[in-house]
C-alpha positions in Angstrom: 10.9 -55.1 10.7 13.6 -55.3 13.6 16.5 -52.9 12.7 18.4 -53.4 15.8 18.2 -54.8 19.4 20.4 -54.2 22.6 19.8 -54.8 26.2 18.7 -51.2 26.3 16.1 -50.7 23.7 14.8 -52.3 20.3 14.5 -50.3 17.0 11.8 -51.4 14.7 10.4 -49.9 11.3 7.1 -50.6 10.1 5.6 -48.6 7.0 5.5 -44.9 7.9 6.7 -45.5 11.7 10.1 -46.0 13.1 10.1 -46.9 16.8 12.5 -47.2 19.6 11.2 -49.4 22.7 13.2 -49.0 25.7 13.9 -52.2 27.5 15.0 -50.6 30.6 14.1 -47.0 32.0 15.6 -44.0 30.2 16.1 -40.3 30.7 14.9 -38.5 27.7 15.2 -34.8 26.3 13.1 -34.1 23.4 11.7 -31.3 21.3 8.2 -32.8 21.1 5.1 -30.8 21.6 3.5 -33.5 23.7 5.8 -35.4 26.3 8.7 -33.2 25.3 11.3 -31.6 27.6 13.1 -33.8 30.2 11.5 -37.0 31.4 12.4 -40.2 33.0 9.2 -42.0 32.6 8.9 -42.6 28.8 8.7 -45.9 27.0 9.0 -45.2 23.6 10.5 -43.0 20.8 9.0 -42.7 17.4 9.3 -40.9 14.2 7.0 -41.0 11.5 6.1 -39.7 8.1 3.0 -37.6 8.8 2.5 -36.3 5.1 4.0 -36.2 1.6 6.6 -33.3 1.0 4.8 -31.3 -1.4 1.0 -30.4 -2.1 -0.4 -32.6 0.5 -3.0 -30.1 1.5 -5.8 -32.5 2.6 -3.5 -34.3 5.0 -2.1 -31.2 6.2 -5.6 -29.7 7.0 -6.3 -32.9 9.0 -3.0 -32.5 10.9 -3.6 -29.0 11.5 -7.4 -29.5 12.5 -6.7 -32.3 15.0 -4.3 -30.2 17.0 -1.1 -31.5 18.6 -2.6 -33.6 21.4 -5.6 -35.3 19.4 -3.2 -35.9 16.5 -0.4 -37.4 18.8 -3.1 -39.7 20.3 -4.4 -40.7 17.0 -0.9 -41.5 15.6 0.2 -43.4 18.6 -3.0 -45.5 18.4 -2.1 -46.2 14.7 1.3 -47.6 15.7 0.0 -49.4 18.6 2.1 -47.0 21.0 1.0 -45.9 24.4 0.4 -42.0 24.0 1.2 -41.1 27.6 4.6 -42.4 27.5 5.7 -41.9 23.8 7.6 -39.0 22.5 6.5 -38.7 18.7 8.4 -36.8 16.2 7.5 -36.3 12.6 8.4 -35.4 9.0 7.5 -35.6 5.4 10.7 -37.8 4.9 10.4 -41.5 3.9 11.1 -43.7 7.0 12.8 -46.2 4.5 15.5 -43.6 4.0 16.2 -43.6 7.6 19.9 -44.1 8.7 21.4 -45.8 11.6 24.9 -44.7 12.5 27.2 -45.6 15.4 30.3 -44.3 17.0 32.2 -46.1 19.7 35.1 -45.3 22.0 36.2 -47.3 24.9 33.1 -48.1 26.9 30.9 -45.6 25.1 28.6 -46.2 22.1 26.3 -43.4 20.5 23.8 -44.5 18.1 21.8 -41.9 16.0 18.7 -42.8 14.0 17.9 -39.9 11.6 15.7 -39.0 8.8 16.7 -35.8 6.8 15.3 -33.6 4.1 16.4 -30.1 3.2 15.0 -29.2 -0.2 11.8 -27.8 1.3 12.6 -25.3 3.9 16.2 -25.2 4.8 17.1 -21.9 6.7 20.2 -20.5 8.6 19.9 -19.6 12.2 18.7 -16.0 12.5 16.8 -15.8 9.0 13.8 -13.7 9.0 10.9 -15.7 10.3 7.6 -16.2 8.6 5.4 -17.0 11.5 4.8 -15.5 15.1 3.3 -17.4 17.9 0.4 -16.2 20.2 -1.7 -17.6 22.8 -4.4 -19.0 20.3 -2.0 -20.0 17.7 0.3 -18.5 15.2 0.0 -15.8 12.5 2.3 -14.6 9.7 5.0 -12.5 10.9 4.2 -8.9 10.3 7.7 -7.7 9.7 11.1 -9.5 9.0 14.7 -8.3 9.6 15.4 -4.6 8.7 11.8 -3.7 8.8 10.8 -5.7 5.7 7.7 -7.8 5.5 7.6 -11.5 6.3 10.5 -13.5 4.7 10.3 -15.9 1.9 9.1 -19.2 3.3 10.6 -22.4 2.2 7.9 -24.8 3.8 5.1 -25.8 2.0 1.4 -25.7 3.4 -1.7 -23.6 3.0 -2.2 -20.4 4.6 -4.2 -21.7 7.7 -3.2 -19.3 10.3 -0.8 -21.6 12.0 2.6 -22.5 10.6 3.5 -26.2 9.5 3.5 -28.1 12.6 6.4 -30.0 14.1 5.0 -33.1 12.5 4.5 -31.7 9.1 7.8 -30.1 7.8 8.4 -30.5 3.9 12.0 -30.6 4.9 13.0 -31.7 8.1 16.0 -33.3 10.0 14.9 -35.7 12.8 17.6 -37.2 15.1 16.9 -40.0 17.7 20.2 -40.2 19.7 20.8 -43.2 22.0 23.8 -43.1 24.5 24.7 -46.4 26.2 25.6 -44.8 29.6 23.5 -42.7 32.1 23.9 -39.0 31.9 22.9 -36.2 34.2 20.2 -33.7 32.9 23.0 -31.1 32.5 24.8 -33.7 30.1 21.8 -34.3 28.3 21.4 -30.7 27.3 25.1 -30.5 26.4 24.5 -33.6 24.2 21.6 -32.0 22.5 23.7 -28.9 21.5 26.4 -31.2 20.4 23.9 -33.1 18.0 22.8 -29.8 16.8 26.1 -28.6 15.9 27.0 -31.7 14.3 23.7 -31.5 12.0 24.8 -27.9 11.0 28.2 -28.9 10.1 26.6 -31.7 7.8 24.7 -29.1 6.0 27.8 -26.5 5.9 30.0 -29.1 4.5 27.8 -29.7 1.7 27.2 -26.0 1.4 23.3 -26.3 1.5 21.8 -22.9 0.8 19.2 -21.3 3.0 15.9 -20.8 1.2 15.2 -17.7 3.2 18.4 -15.7 2.8 21.7 -15.6 0.8 23.4 -17.6 3.7 24.3 -21.2 4.0 21.8 -23.3 5.9 22.3 -24.6 9.3 19.2 -26.7 9.6 15.4 -26.5 8.4 12.5 -24.7 10.2 11.0 -27.9 11.6 14.0 -29.8 13.0 13.4 -32.0 15.9 15.6 -34.3 18.2 15.5 -36.6 21.1 18.4 -37.6 23.3 18.1 -40.7 25.4 20.3 -42.4 27.9 19.5 -45.2 30.5 18.8 -44.1 34.1 21.6 -45.2 36.5 21.1 -48.4 38.4 22.8 -49.2 41.6 26.6 -48.9 41.3 26.3 -47.0 38.0 27.6 -43.6 37.7 26.3 -40.8 35.4 28.4 -39.0 32.6 28.6 -35.2 33.3 29.8 -33.7 30.2 29.4 -34.0 26.3 31.4 -31.1 24.9 33.9 -31.2 22.2 36.9 -32.0 24.0 35.4 -35.2 25.5 35.0 -38.6 23.8 30.9 -38.6 24.3 30.8 -35.1 22.7 33.1 -36.5 19.9 31.0 -39.6 19.2 27.8 -37.4 19.2 29.2 -35.2 16.7 30.5 -38.1 14.5 27.3 -40.2 14.4 25.2 -37.2 13.8 27.2 -36.0 11.1 27.4 -39.4 9.5 23.8 -40.1 9.9 22.4 -36.8 8.4 24.8 -36.7 5.7 23.9 -40.3 4.5 20.2 -39.3 5.0 20.3 -36.4 2.6 21.8 -38.8 -0.1 18.9 -41.4 0.4 16.1 -38.9 0.7 17.2 -35.8 -1.6 19.8 -37.6 -3.7 22.5 -35.0 -2.4 26.0 -36.1 -2.4 29.3 -34.1 -2.3 30.3 -35.0 -5.8 27.0 -33.6 -7.2 27.4 -30.3 -5.2 30.4 -29.6 -7.6 28.8 -27.3 -9.9 28.9 -23.4 -10.5 25.1 -23.2 -9.7 25.4 -25.1 -6.5 27.9 -22.4 -5.4 26.2 -19.5 -6.6 22.5 -20.1 -7.0 21.9 -18.5 -3.6 23.3 -15.2 -5.1 20.8 -15.7 -8.0 23.1 -17.4 -10.5 21.2 -20.4 -11.6 20.7 -22.3 -14.8 17.9 -20.0 -15.9 19.9 -16.9 -15.4 22.8 -18.5 -17.3 20.7 -19.2 -20.3 19.2 -15.8 -20.2 22.5 -14.2 -20.0 23.6 -16.3 -23.0 20.7 -15.3 -25.1 21.5 -11.5 -24.6 25.2 -11.8 -25.0 25.7 -14.4 -27.8 24.4 -14.8 -31.3 21.6 -17.3 -31.5 23.7 -20.2 -32.6 26.3 -19.8 -29.9 23.5 -19.2 -27.4 22.0 -22.4 -28.4 25.3 -24.4 -28.1 25.8 -22.9 -24.7 22.3 -23.9 -23.7 22.7 -27.5 -25.0 26.1 -27.9 -23.2 25.1 -26.2 -19.9 25.3 -29.1 -17.7 29.1 -29.8 -18.9 29.8 -26.2 -18.4 28.6 -25.9 -14.9 30.0 -29.2 -13.8 33.7 -28.2 -14.8 35.8 -29.1 -11.7 37.8 -25.8 -12.0 34.8 -23.7 -12.9 33.1 -25.0 -9.8 36.2 -24.4 -7.7 36.2 -20.9 -9.0 32.6 -20.5 -8.1 32.9 -21.6 -4.8 35.8 -19.3 -4.2 33.6 -16.4 -5.4 30.9 -17.5 -3.2 33.1 -17.3 0.0 34.2 -13.9 -1.1 30.6 -12.8 -1.3 29.8 -14.3 2.2 32.7 -12.5 3.6 31.5 -9.3 2.2 28.1 -9.8 3.5 29.4 -10.5 7.0 31.9 -7.7 7.1 35.3 -9.6 6.8 36.0 -8.0 3.8 35.3 -4.3 3.9 33.4 -2.3 1.2 36.6 -0.5 -0.1 38.0 -3.8 -1.5 34.8 -5.8 -2.1 34.2 -4.9 -5.6 37.6 -5.5 -6.6 37.8 -8.6 -5.0 34.4 -9.7 -6.5 35.7 -8.7 -9.9 39.1 -10.6 -9.6 37.3 -13.7 -8.7 34.6 -13.4 -11.5 37.4 -13.0 -14.1 39.1 -16.1 -12.6 35.8 -18.0 -13.0 35.4 -16.9 -16.6 38.9 -17.9 -17.3 38.2 -21.3 -15.9 35.2 -21.7 -18.0 37.3 -20.7 -21.0 40.0 -23.3 -20.0 42.3 -20.5 -20.6 44.0 -19.2 -17.5 45.9 -16.6 -19.6 42.5 -14.8 -20.4 42.2 -13.5 -16.9 43.6 -10.1 -17.7 41.3 -9.7 -20.7 38.3 -11.0 -19.0 38.9 -8.6 -15.9 38.8 -5.8 -18.6 35.6 -6.9 -20.1 33.8 -7.4 -16.7 35.2 -4.2 -15.1 32.6 -1.9 -16.7 29.8 -4.2 -15.3 31.0 -4.5 -12.0 28.1 -2.4 -10.4 25.6 -5.1 -11.7 23.9 -7.3 -9.1 26.2 -10.1 -8.2 24.2 -13.0 -9.9 24.3 -11.0 -13.1 27.8 -10.4 -13.1 28.7 -14.0 -12.3 26.3 -15.1 -15.1 28.2 -12.6 -17.5 31.6 -14.0 -16.5 30.6 -17.6 -17.3 28.9 -16.5 -20.6 32.1 -14.3 -21.7 34.3 -17.1 -20.6 32.5 -19.5 -22.8 32.9 -17.2 -25.7 36.6 -16.9 -25.0 36.8 -20.8 -25.1 36.1 -20.9 -28.8 37.6 -17.6 -30.1 
């Protein structure tokens, strides 16, 4: 199916493949293992679904066994693409959920063709890594941050002595970026950084959690991108900059943010309104639905605990409670990075937990009483203290 055609390229989607065919020579900067880096000789960009997102172990073994170059050649052959001049990216995301976003200003147009999934291996830049590359492949990292063993891994895949390859991420954001004017190599690099920033802001705006640390995610462990701009013809000039103070940078940021945000809705069902829950705010601190049910069972008598469990969805979706929960998550983040120092941290957390409990109770006037109830428990792990605040708040709602 032809999705879009200009005097510079044609964008097609066919089954598991999404293909950009250049109508004139382009400069491309890409992350692909094969034909990646900076190139002026590519004829095609492609994205494809290489496997299912979960438990597709036979396919994973096939991809891993072929190696990067043989897999590239086979996949290009399947799609009818020339392997020597194609930059190929891949993902477990559905190509039918791809989004094409545009941003325009004066003579500039930026097009972003994105696929995105984050539920499998969302990470925050600087999280402890699970893999270490060596000359003959990759092995599990021996030690993570602070001398600990290898971090939690959010990416699905068997232990095969190599990490999930770039074309086999169970959660991956792939961005194909098309600029309508020639750009210098330096401008292309700056454009790639702007696209990366915009991808990260899309995740941060949704407060997506990292699956490998308590922090907010800035991407996934298998993200890929390619930025393309036509080569300058006679009498054409090249753009030199794509930063945040210049219109090209603005357009790159807007189009990428829009594309990634909509992809997450189509692929994962993630939308801002559905992130308005207590657990969306605090699950990365171990306050999830299971923790809330367990706390209710230990704190309430059996009939009240059953009522709490049956109405949990309504409780966690309450707007004022969710607002208080996000406020508490922000405090916990500020404590973690040192903006709030240790001498005030416990009191700030206690105050916000009591405010959360009062919001659940729908009785702001109970803040002082809830604070007094929670104070003896302020040394509890953060998730347990928060769960206790929610359950005690529910009890106050009906006393």
